[in-house]
Chimera marker file (.cmm) of the C-alpha trace (Angstrom):
<marker_set name="trace">
<marker id="1" x="-22.245" y="5.279" z="7.057" r="1" g="1" b="0" radius="0.5"/>
<marker id="2" x="-18.704" y="6.581" z="7.367" r="1" g="1" b="0" radius="0.5"/>
<marker id="3" x="-16.303" y="6.267" z="4.474" r="1" g="1" b="0" radius="0.5"/>
<marker id="4" x="-13.587" y="3.612" z="4.529" r="1" g="1" b="0" radius="0.5"/>
<marker id="5" x="-10.097" y="4.902" z="5.312" r="1" g="1" b="0" radius="0.5"/>
<marker id="6" x="-7.945" y="5.946" z="2.369" r="1" g="1" b="0" radius="0.5"/>
<marker id="7" x="-4.770" y="3.898" z="2.714" r="1" g="1" b="0" radius="0.5"/>
<marker id="8" x="-1.386" y="3.691" z="1.015" r="1" g="1" b="0" radius="0.5"/>
<marker id="9" x="-0.043" y="0.149" z="1.356" r="1" g="1" b="0" radius="0.5"/>
<marker id="10" x="3.600" y="-0.418" z="0.517" r="1" g="1" b="0" radius="0.5"/>
<marker id="11" x="4.462" y="-2.906" z="-2.207" r="1" g="1" b="0" radius="0.5"/>
<marker id="12" x="5.853" y="-5.581" z="0.113" r="1" g="1" b="0" radius="0.5"/>
<marker id="13" x="2.630" y="-5.752" z="2.107" r="1" g="1" b="0" radius="0.5"/>
<marker id="14" x="0.444" y="-5.834" z="-1.011" r="1" g="1" b="0" radius="0.5"/>
<marker id="15" x="2.651" y="-8.605" z="-2.421" r="1" g="1" b="0" radius="0.5"/>
<marker id="16" x="2.397" y="-10.629" z="0.780" r="1" g="1" b="0" radius="0.5"/>
<marker id="17" x="-1.374" y="-10.224" z="0.921" r="1" g="1" b="0" radius="0.5"/>
<marker id="18" x="-1.733" y="-11.307" z="-2.717" r="1" g="1" b="0" radius="0.5"/>
<marker id="19" x="0.882" y="-14.045" z="-3.062" r="1" g="1" b="0" radius="0.5"/>
<marker id="20" x="0.432" y="-15.634" z="0.369" r="1" g="1" b="0" radius="0.5"/>
<marker id="21" x="-3.367" y="-15.654" z="0.562" r="1" g="1" b="0" radius="0.5"/>
<marker id="22" x="-3.405" y="-17.602" z="3.828" r="1" g="1" b="0" radius="0.5"/>
<marker id="23" x="-0.574" y="-15.662" z="5.423" r="1" g="1" b="0" radius="0.5"/>
<marker id="24" x="-0.278" y="-13.086" z="8.180" r="1" g="1" b="0" radius="0.5"/>
<marker id="25" x="-1.371" y="-10.254" z="5.871" r="1" g="1" b="0" radius="0.5"/>
<marker id="26" x="-4.451" y="-11.981" z="4.453" r="1" g="1" b="0" radius="0.5"/>
<marker id="27" x="-6.657" y="-9.576" z="6.494" r="1" g="1" b="0" radius="0.5"/>
<marker id="28" x="-5.369" y="-6.710" z="4.326" r="1" g="1" b="0" radius="0.5"/>
<marker id="29" x="-6.697" y="-8.440" z="1.226" r="1" g="1" b="0" radius="0.5"/>
<marker id="30" x="-9.999" y="-9.202" z="2.916" r="1" g="1" b="0" radius="0.5"/>
<marker id="31" x="-10.255" y="-5.571" z="4.064" r="1" g="1" b="0" radius="0.5"/>
<marker id="32" x="-9.843" y="-4.098" z="0.584" r="1" g="1" b="0" radius="0.5"/>
<marker id="33" x="-12.152" y="-6.737" z="-0.919" r="1" g="1" b="0" radius="0.5"/>
<marker id="34" x="-14.746" y="-5.986" z="1.773" r="1" g="1" b="0" radius="0.5"/>
<marker id="35" x="-14.367" y="-2.233" z="1.196" r="1" g="1" b="0" radius="0.5"/>
<marker id="36" x="-13.225" y="-1.696" z="4.775" r="1" g="1" b="0" radius="0.5"/>
<marker id="37" x="-10.469" y="0.431" z="3.261" r="1" g="1" b="0" radius="0.5"/>
<marker id="38" x="-9.761" y="2.210" z="0.000" r="1" g="1" b="0" radius="0.5"/>
<marker id="39" x="-6.207" y="1.496" z="-1.187" r="1" g="1" b="0" radius="0.5"/>
<marker id="40" x="-4.583" y="4.366" z="-3.048" r="1" g="1" b="0" radius="0.5"/>
<marker id="41" x="-2.214" y="3.810" z="-5.956" r="1" g="1" b="0" radius="0.5"/>
<marker id="42" x="-0.229" y="6.085" z="-8.222" r="1" g="1" b="0" radius="0.5"/>
<marker id="43" x="1.333" y="5.344" z="-11.563" r="1" g="1" b="0" radius="0.5"/>
<marker id="44" x="4.691" y="4.769" z="-9.812" r="1" g="1" b="0" radius="0.5"/>
<marker id="45" x="3.377" y="2.478" z="-7.060" r="1" g="1" b="0" radius="0.5"/>
<marker id="46" x="1.313" y="0.447" z="-9.557" r="1" g="1" b="0" radius="0.5"/>
<marker id="47" x="4.366" y="0.024" z="-11.799" r="1" g="1" b="0" radius="0.5"/>
<marker id="48" x="6.459" y="-1.103" z="-8.830" r="1" g="1" b="0" radius="0.5"/>
<marker id="49" x="3.863" y="-3.714" z="-7.862" r="1" g="1" b="0" radius="0.5"/>
<marker id="50" x="3.697" y="-5.064" z="-11.417" r="1" g="1" b="0" radius="0.5"/>
<marker id="51" x="7.502" y="-5.219" z="-11.584" r="1" g="1" b="0" radius="0.5"/>
<marker id="52" x="7.733" y="-6.988" z="-8.206" r="1" g="1" b="0" radius="0.5"/>
<marker id="53" x="5.143" y="-9.632" z="-9.134" r="1" g="1" b="0" radius="0.5"/>
<marker id="54" x="7.383" y="-10.578" z="-12.054" r="1" g="1" b="0" radius="0.5"/>
<marker id="55" x="10.380" y="-11.345" z="-9.801" r="1" g="1" b="0" radius="0.5"/>
<marker id="56" x="11.620" y="-14.884" z="-10.486" r="1" g="1" b="0" radius="0.5"/>
<marker id="57" x="11.447" y="-15.799" z="-6.784" r="1" g="1" b="0" radius="0.5"/>
<marker id="58" x="7.636" y="-15.778" z="-6.939" r="1" g="1" b="0" radius="0.5"/>
<marker id="59" x="7.570" y="-18.142" z="-9.933" r="1" g="1" b="0" radius="0.5"/>
<marker id="60" x="4.348" y="-16.569" z="-11.221" r="1" g="1" b="0" radius="0.5"/>
<marker id="61" x="3.353" y="-16.977" z="-14.861" r="1" g="1" b="0" radius="0.5"/>
<marker id="62" x="2.035" y="-13.906" z="-16.669" r="1" g="1" b="0" radius="0.5"/>
<marker id="63" x="-1.560" y="-15.095" z="-16.284" r="1" g="1" b="0" radius="0.5"/>
<marker id="64" x="-1.090" y="-15.605" z="-12.525" r="1" g="1" b="0" radius="0.5"/>
<marker id="65" x="0.363" y="-12.097" z="-12.188" r="1" g="1" b="0" radius="0.5"/>
<marker id="66" x="-2.627" y="-10.659" z="-14.057" r="1" g="1" b="0" radius="0.5"/>
<marker id="67" x="-5.061" y="-12.552" z="-11.818" r="1" g="1" b="0" radius="0.5"/>
<marker id="68" x="-3.384" y="-11.203" z="-8.678" r="1" g="1" b="0" radius="0.5"/>
<marker id="69" x="-3.404" y="-7.654" z="-10.033" r="1" g="1" b="0" radius="0.5"/>
<marker id="70" x="-7.089" y="-8.094" z="-10.894" r="1" g="1" b="0" radius="0.5"/>
<marker id="71" x="-7.656" y="-8.898" z="-7.229" r="1" g="1" b="0" radius="0.5"/>
<marker id="72" x="-6.156" y="-5.567" z="-6.178" r="1" g="1" b="0" radius="0.5"/>
<marker id="73" x="-6.400" y="-2.764" z="-8.743" r="1" g="1" b="0" radius="0.5"/>
<marker id="74" x="-10.216" y="-2.779" z="-9.112" r="1" g="1" b="0" radius="0.5"/>
<marker id="75" x="-10.486" y="-2.012" z="-5.385" r="1" g="1" b="0" radius="0.5"/>
<marker id="76" x="-8.025" y="0.895" z="-5.591" r="1" g="1" b="0" radius="0.5"/>
<marker id="77" x="-8.360" y="4.590" z="-6.284" r="1" g="1" b="0" radius="0.5"/>
<marker id="78" x="-5.739" y="6.021" z="-8.606" r="1" g="1" b="0" radius="0.5"/>
<marker id="79" x="-4.222" y="9.302" z="-7.471" r="1" g="1" b="0" radius="0.5"/>
<marker id="80" x="-2.368" y="11.595" z="-9.840" r="1" g="1" b="0" radius="0.5"/>
<marker id="81" x="0.830" y="12.912" z="-8.280" r="1" g="1" b="0" radius="0.5"/>
<marker id="82" x="1.168" y="16.609" z="-9.140" r="1" g="1" b="0" radius="0.5"/>
<marker id="83" x="4.252" y="18.139" z="-10.704" r="1" g="1" b="0" radius="0.5"/>
<marker id="84" x="6.154" y="19.123" z="-8.735" r="1" g="1" b="0" radius="0.5"/>
<marker id="85" x="5.281" y="16.376" z="-6.237" r="1" g="1" b="0" radius="0.5"/>
<marker id="86" x="4.462" y="17.170" z="-2.595" r="1" g="1" b="0" radius="0.5"/>
<marker id="87" x="7.476" y="17.785" z="-0.368" r="1" g="1" b="0" radius="0.5"/>
<marker id="88" x="8.336" y="14.850" z="1.827" r="1" g="1" b="0" radius="0.5"/>
<marker id="89" x="10.737" y="14.517" z="4.735" r="1" g="1" b="0" radius="0.5"/>
<marker id="90" x="14.141" y="13.071" z="3.850" r="1" g="1" b="0" radius="0.5"/>
<marker id="91" x="13.933" y="9.290" z="3.580" r="1" g="1" b="0" radius="0.5"/>
<marker id="92" x="16.872" y="6.879" z="3.877" r="1" g="1" b="0" radius="0.5"/>
<marker id="93" x="15.579" y="4.887" z="0.902" r="1" g="1" b="0" radius="0.5"/>
<marker id="94" x="14.852" y="6.995" z="-2.182" r="1" g="1" b="0" radius="0.5"/>
<marker id="95" x="12.593" y="4.220" z="-3.529" r="1" g="1" b="0" radius="0.5"/>
<marker id="96" x="10.174" y="4.813" z="-0.628" r="1" g="1" b="0" radius="0.5"/>
<marker id="97" x="9.481" y="8.442" z="-1.555" r="1" g="1" b="0" radius="0.5"/>
<marker id="98" x="6.715" y="7.382" z="-3.974" r="1" g="1" b="0" radius="0.5"/>
<marker id="99" x="4.662" y="6.111" z="-1.024" r="1" g="1" b="0" radius="0.5"/>
<marker id="100" x="5.143" y="9.330" z="0.936" r="1" g="1" b="0" radius="0.5"/>
<marker id="101" x="4.149" y="11.425" z="-2.088" r="1" g="1" b="0" radius="0.5"/>
<marker id="102" x="1.086" y="9.250" z="-2.663" r="1" g="1" b="0" radius="0.5"/>
<marker id="103" x="0.031" y="9.533" z="0.978" r="1" g="1" b="0" radius="0.5"/>
<marker id="104" x="0.185" y="13.323" z="0.774" r="1" g="1" b="0" radius="0.5"/>
<marker id="105" x="-1.336" y="13.751" z="-2.690" r="1" g="1" b="0" radius="0.5"/>
<marker id="106" x="-4.082" y="11.229" z="-1.917" r="1" g="1" b="0" radius="0.5"/>
<marker id="107" x="-4.857" y="12.643" z="1.525" r="1" g="1" b="0" radius="0.5"/>
<marker id="108" x="-4.378" y="9.164" z="2.975" r="1" g="1" b="0" radius="0.5"/>
<marker id="109" x="-5.662" y="8.324" z="6.421" r="1" g="1" b="0" radius="0.5"/>
<marker id="110" x="-2.621" y="6.062" z="6.835" r="1" g="1" b="0" radius="0.5"/>
<marker id="111" x="0.465" y="4.722" z="5.139" r="1" g="1" b="0" radius="0.5"/>
<marker id="112" x="0.735" y="1.031" z="6.033" r="1" g="1" b="0" radius="0.5"/>
<marker id="113" x="4.188" y="-0.497" z="5.836" r="1" g="1" b="0" radius="0.5"/>
<marker id="114" x="6.626" y="-2.967" z="7.270" r="1" g="1" b="0" radius="0.5"/>
<marker id="115" x="9.569" y="-0.971" z="5.925" r="1" g="1" b="0" radius="0.5"/>
<marker id="116" x="11.860" y="0.290" z="8.695" r="1" g="1" b="0" radius="0.5"/>
<marker id="117" x="12.883" y="3.341" z="6.659" r="1" g="1" b="0" radius="0.5"/>
<marker id="118" x="9.257" y="4.455" z="6.381" r="1" g="1" b="0" radius="0.5"/>
<marker id="119" x="8.320" y="3.453" z="9.931" r="1" g="1" b="0" radius="0.5"/>
<marker id="120" x="11.214" y="5.589" z="11.210" r="1" g="1" b="0" radius="0.5"/>
<marker id="121" x="9.386" y="8.650" z="9.820" r="1" g="1" b="0" radius="0.5"/>
<marker id="122" x="6.261" y="8.060" z="11.934" r="1" g="1" b="0" radius="0.5"/>
<marker id="123" x="5.602" y="11.200" z="13.933" r="1" g="1" b="0" radius="0.5"/>
<marker id="124" x="7.591" y="13.362" z="11.483" r="1" g="1" b="0" radius="0.5"/>
<marker id="125" x="5.136" y="12.976" z="8.610" r="1" g="1" b="0" radius="0.5"/>
<marker id="126" x="1.815" y="14.707" z="7.958" r="1" g="1" b="0" radius="0.5"/>
<marker id="127" x="0.000" y="11.355" z="7.715" r="1" g="1" b="0" radius="0.5"/>
<marker id="128" x="0.066" y="8.385" z="10.124" r="1" g="1" b="0" radius="0.5"/>
<marker id="129" x="2.659" y="5.753" z="9.216" r="1" g="1" b="0" radius="0.5"/>
<marker id="130" x="1.566" y="2.436" z="10.697" r="1" g="1" b="0" radius="0.5"/>
<marker id="131" x="2.617" y="-1.188" z="10.740" r="1" g="1" b="0" radius="0.5"/>
<marker id="132" x="-0.041" y="-3.646" z="9.564" r="1" g="1" b="0" radius="0.5"/>
<marker id="133" x="-0.820" y="-4.596" z="13.169" r="1" g="1" b="0" radius="0.5"/>
<marker id="134" x="-1.207" y="-0.935" z="14.163" r="1" g="1" b="0" radius="0.5"/>
<marker id="135" x="-3.451" y="-0.349" z="11.146" r="1" g="1" b="0" radius="0.5"/>
<marker id="136" x="-5.686" y="-3.310" z="12.020" r="1" g="1" b="0" radius="0.5"/>
<marker id="137" x="-6.085" y="-2.007" z="15.592" r="1" g="1" b="0" radius="0.5"/>
<marker id="138" x="-6.589" y="1.652" z="14.723" r="1" g="1" b="0" radius="0.5"/>
<marker id="139" x="-9.217" y="1.001" z="12.067" r="1" g="1" b="0" radius="0.5"/>
<marker id="140" x="-10.805" y="-1.987" z="13.822" r="1" g="1" b="0" radius="0.5"/>
<marker id="141" x="-10.022" y="-4.501" z="11.078" r="1" g="1" b="0" radius="0.5"/>
<marker id="142" x="-9.815" y="-8.157" z="11.986" r="1" g="1" b="0" radius="0.5"/>
<marker id="143" x="-6.140" y="-8.999" z="11.758" r="1" g="1" b="0" radius="0.5"/>
<link id1="1" id2="2" r="1" g="1" b="0" radius="0.2"/>
<link id1="2" id2="3" r="1" g="1" b="0" radius="0.2"/>
<link id1="3" id2="4" r="1" g="1" b="0" radius="0.2"/>
<link id1="4" id2="5" r="1" g="1" b="0" radius="0.2"/>
<link id1="5" id2="6" r="1" g="1" b="0" radius="0.2"/>
<link id1="6" id2="7" r="1" g="1" b="0" radius="0.2"/>
<link id1="7" id2="8" r="1" g="1" b="0" radius="0.2"/>
<link id1="8" id2="9" r="1" g="1" b="0" radius="0.2"/>
<link id1="9" id2="10" r="1" g="1" b="0" radius="0.2"/>
<link id1="10" id2="11" r="1" g="1" b="0" radius="0.2"/>
<link id1="11" id2="12" r="1" g="1" b="0" radius="0.2"/>
<link id1="12" id2="13" r="1" g="1" b="0" radius="0.2"/>
<link id1="13" id2="14" r="1" g="1" b="0" radius="0.2"/>
<link id1="14" id2="15" r="1" g="1" b="0" radius="0.2"/>
<link id1="15" id2="16" r="1" g="1" b="0" radius="0.2"/>
<link id1="16" id2="17" r="1" g="1" b="0" radius="0.2"/>
<link id1="17" id2="18" r="1" g="1" b="0" radius="0.2"/>
<link id1="18" id2="19" r="1" g="1" b="0" radius="0.2"/>
<link id1="19" id2="20" r="1" g="1" b="0" radius="0.2"/>
<link id1="20" id2="21" r="1" g="1" b="0" radius="0.2"/>
<link id1="21" id2="22" r="1" g="1" b="0" radius="0.2"/>
<link id1="22" id2="23" r="1" g="1" b="0" radius="0.2"/>
<link id1="23" id2="24" r="1" g="1" b="0" radius="0.2"/>
<link id1="24" id2="25" r="1" g="1" b="0" radius="0.2"/>
<link id1="25" id2="26" r="1" g="1" b="0" radius="0.2"/>
<link id1="26" id2="27" r="1" g="1" b="0" radius="0.2"/>
<link id1="27" id2="28" r="1" g="1" b="0" radius="0.2"/>
<link id1="28" id2="29" r="1" g="1" b="0" radius="0.2"/>
<link id1="29" id2="30" r="1" g="1" b="0" radius="0.2"/>
<link id1="30" id2="31" r="1" g="1" b="0" radius="0.2"/>
<link id1="31" id2="32" r="1" g="1" b="0" radius="0.2"/>
<link id1="32" id2="33" r="1" g="1" b="0" radius="0.2"/>
<link id1="33" id2="34" r="1" g="1" b="0" radius="0.2"/>
<link id1="34" id2="35" r="1" g="1" b="0" radius="0.2"/>
<link id1="35" id2="36" r="1" g="1" b="0" radius="0.2"/>
<link id1="36" id2="37" r="1" g="1" b="0" radius="0.2"/>
<link id1="37" id2="38" r="1" g="1" b="0" radius="0.2"/>
<link id1="38" id2="39" r="1" g="1" b="0" radius="0.2"/>
<link id1="39" id2="40" r="1" g="1" b="0" radius="0.2"/>
<link id1="40" id2="41" r="1" g="1" b="0" radius="0.2"/>
<link id1="41" id2="42" r="1" g="1" b="0" radius="0.2"/>
<link id1="42" id2="43" r="1" g="1" b="0" radius="0.2"/>
<link id1="43" id2="44" r="1" g="1" b="0" radius="0.2"/>
<link id1="44" id2="45" r="1" g="1" b="0" radius="0.2"/>
<link id1="45" id2="46" r="1" g="1" b="0" radius="0.2"/>
<link id1="46" id2="47" r="1" g="1" b="0" radius="0.2"/>
<link id1="47" id2="48" r="1" g="1" b="0" radius="0.2"/>
<link id1="48" id2="49" r="1" g="1" b="0" radius="0.2"/>
<link id1="49" id2="50" r="1" g="1" b="0" radius="0.2"/>
<link id1="50" id2="51" r="1" g="1" b="0" radius="0.2"/>
<link id1="51" id2="52" r="1" g="1" b="0" radius="0.2"/>
<link id1="52" id2="53" r="1" g="1" b="0" radius="0.2"/>
<link id1="53" id2="54" r="1" g="1" b="0" radius="0.2"/>
<link id1="54" id2="55" r="1" g="1" b="0" radius="0.2"/>
<link id1="55" id2="56" r="1" g="1" b="0" radius="0.2"/>
<link id1="56" id2="57" r="1" g="1" b="0" radius="0.2"/>
<link id1="57" id2="58" r="1" g="1" b="0" radius="0.2"/>
<link id1="58" id2="59" r="1" g="1" b="0" radius="0.2"/>
<link id1="59" id2="60" r="1" g="1" b="0" radius="0.2"/>
<link id1="60" id2="61" r="1" g="1" b="0" radius="0.2"/>
<link id1="61" id2="62" r="1" g="1" b="0" radius="0.2"/>
<link id1="62" id2="63" r="1" g="1" b="0" radius="0.2"/>
<link id1="63" id2="64" r="1" g="1" b="0" radius="0.2"/>
<link id1="64" id2="65" r="1" g="1" b="0" radius="0.2"/>
<link id1="65" id2="66" r="1" g="1" b="0" radius="0.2"/>
<link id1="66" id2="67" r="1" g="1" b="0" radius="0.2"/>
<link id1="67" id2="68" r="1" g="1" b="0" radius="0.2"/>
<link id1="68" id2="69" r="1" g="1" b="0" radius="0.2"/>
<link id1="69" id2="70" r="1" g="1" b="0" radius="0.2"/>
<link id1="70" id2="71" r="1" g="1" b="0" radius="0.2"/>
<link id1="71" id2="72" r="1" g="1" b="0" radius="0.2"/>
<link id1="72" id2="73" r="1" g="1" b="0" radius="0.2"/>
<link id1="73" id2="74" r="1" g="1" b="0" radius="0.2"/>
<link id1="74" id2="75" r="1" g="1" b="0" radius="0.2"/>
<link id1="75" id2="76" r="1" g="1" b="0" radius="0.2"/>
<link id1="76" id2="77" r="1" g="1" b="0" radius="0.2"/>
<link id1="77" id2="78" r="1" g="1" b="0" radius="0.2"/>
<link id1="78" id2="79" r="1" g="1" b="0" radius="0.2"/>
<link id1="79" id2="80" r="1" g="1" b="0" radius="0.2"/>
<link id1="80" id2="81" r="1" g="1" b="0" radius="0.2"/>
<link id1="81" id2="82" r="1" g="1" b="0" radius="0.2"/>
<link id1="82" id2="83" r="1" g="1" b="0" radius="0.2"/>
<link id1="83" id2="84" r="1" g="1" b="0" radius="0.2"/>
<link id1="84" id2="85" r="1" g="1" b="0" radius="0.2"/>
<link id1="85" id2="86" r="1" g="1" b="0" radius="0.2"/>
<link id1="86" id2="87" r="1" g="1" b="0" radius="0.2"/>
<link id1="87" id2="88" r="1" g="1" b="0" radius="0.2"/>
<link id1="88" id2="89" r="1" g="1" b="0" radius="0.2"/>
<link id1="89" id2="90" r="1" g="1" b="0" radius="0.2"/>
<link id1="90" id2="91" r="1" g="1" b="0" radius="0.2"/>
<link id1="91" id2="92" r="1" g="1" b="0" radius="0.2"/>
<link id1="92" id2="93" r="1" g="1" b="0" radius="0.2"/>
<link id1="93" id2="94" r="1" g="1" b="0" radius="0.2"/>
<link id1="94" id2="95" r="1" g="1" b="0" radius="0.2"/>
<link id1="95" id2="96" r="1" g="1" b="0" radius="0.2"/>
<link id1="96" id2="97" r="1" g="1" b="0" radius="0.2"/>
<link id1="97" id2="98" r="1" g="1" b="0" radius="0.2"/>
<link id1="98" id2="99" r="1" g="1" b="0" radius="0.2"/>
<link id1="99" id2="100" r="1" g="1" b="0" radius="0.2"/>
<link id1="100" id2="101" r="1" g="1" b="0" radius="0.2"/>
<link id1="101" id2="102" r="1" g="1" b="0" radius="0.2"/>
<link id1="102" id2="103" r="1" g="1" b="0" radius="0.2"/>
<link id1="103" id2="104" r="1" g="1" b="0" radius="0.2"/>
<link id1="104" id2="105" r="1" g="1" b="0" radius="0.2"/>
<link id1="105" id2="106" r="1" g="1" b="0" radius="0.2"/>
<link id1="106" id2="107" r="1" g="1" b="0" radius="0.2"/>
<link id1="107" id2="108" r="1" g="1" b="0" radius="0.2"/>
<link id1="108" id2="109" r="1" g="1" b="0" radius="0.2"/>
<link id1="109" id2="110" r="1" g="1" b="0" radius="0.2"/>
<link id1="110" id2="111" r="1" g="1" b="0" radius="0.2"/>
<link id1="111" id2="112" r="1" g="1" b="0" radius="0.2"/>
<link id1="112" id2="113" r="1" g="1" b="0" radius="0.2"/>
<link id1="113" id2="114" r="1" g="1" b="0" radius="0.2"/>
<link id1="114" id2="115" r="1" g="1" b="0" radius="0.2"/>
<link id1="115" id2="116" r="1" g="1" b="0" radius="0.2"/>
<link id1="116" id2="117" r="1" g="1" b="0" radius="0.2"/>
<link id1="117" id2="118" r="1" g="1" b="0" radius="0.2"/>
<link id1="118" id2="119" r="1" g="1" b="0" radius="0.2"/>
<link id1="119" id2="120" r="1" g="1" b="0" radius="0.2"/>
<link id1="120" id2="121" r="1" g="1" b="0" radius="0.2"/>
<link id1="121" id2="122" r="1" g="1" b="0" radius="0.2"/>
<link id1="122" id2="123" r="1" g="1" b="0" radius="0.2"/>
<link id1="123" id2="124" r="1" g="1" b="0" radius="0.2"/>
<link id1="124" id2="125" r="1" g="1" b="0" radius="0.2"/>
<link id1="125" id2="126" r="1" g="1" b="0" radius="0.2"/>
<link id1="126" id2="127" r="1" g="1" b="0" radius="0.2"/>
<link id1="127" id2="128" r="1" g="1" b="0" radius="0.2"/>
<link id1="128" id2="129" r="1" g="1" b="0" radius="0.2"/>
<link id1="129" id2="130" r="1" g="1" b="0" radius="0.2"/>
<link id1="130" id2="131" r="1" g="1" b="0" radius="0.2"/>
<link id1="131" id2="132" r="1" g="1" b="0" radius="0.2"/>
<link id1="132" id2="133" r="1" g="1" b="0" radius="0.2"/>
<link id1="133" id2="134" r="1" g="1" b="0" radius="0.2"/>
<link id1="134" id2="135" r="1" g="1" b="0" radius="0.2"/>
<link id1="135" id2="136" r="1" g="1" b="0" radius="0.2"/>
<link id1="136" id2="137" r="1" g="1" b="0" radius="0.2"/>
<link id1="137" id2="138" r="1" g="1" b="0" radius="0.2"/>
<link id1="138" id2="139" r="1" g="1" b="0" radius="0.2"/>
<link id1="139" id2="140" r="1" g="1" b="0" radius="0.2"/>
<link id1="140" id2="141" r="1" g="1" b="0" radius="0.2"/>
<link id1="141" id2="142" r="1" g="1" b="0" radius="0.2"/>
<link id1="142" id2="143" r="1" g="1" b="0" radius="0.2"/>
</marker_set>
């Protein structure tokens, strides 16, 4: 049996998959729950997800945030980012660098994102940068 792909998923996609369980990105959640992929997280990306779940626009109580995190983190592999971190290509949004570093340090098979700044680096980066739809097709995940 081949191993599931190691995948960095940007915060917005993880949020959508968790908060909108019946939405367009629900297949991502089903894929990590079904071990069709291994999501990678770092200290920085985990902290960003926790911070984003607390945004007032989601109207999530602390207990609800914890339940959503408990539906993601146990399926993830934590990767330690070395010091100094891996060199990444210049990115228009400095906040996206943590995903590029994680993809390199974690030897990701793909970085999955809807972020235009990250998608613009596809082809210039050592790891594939894919939209969710591209990821579903490439790794034969029902999306």
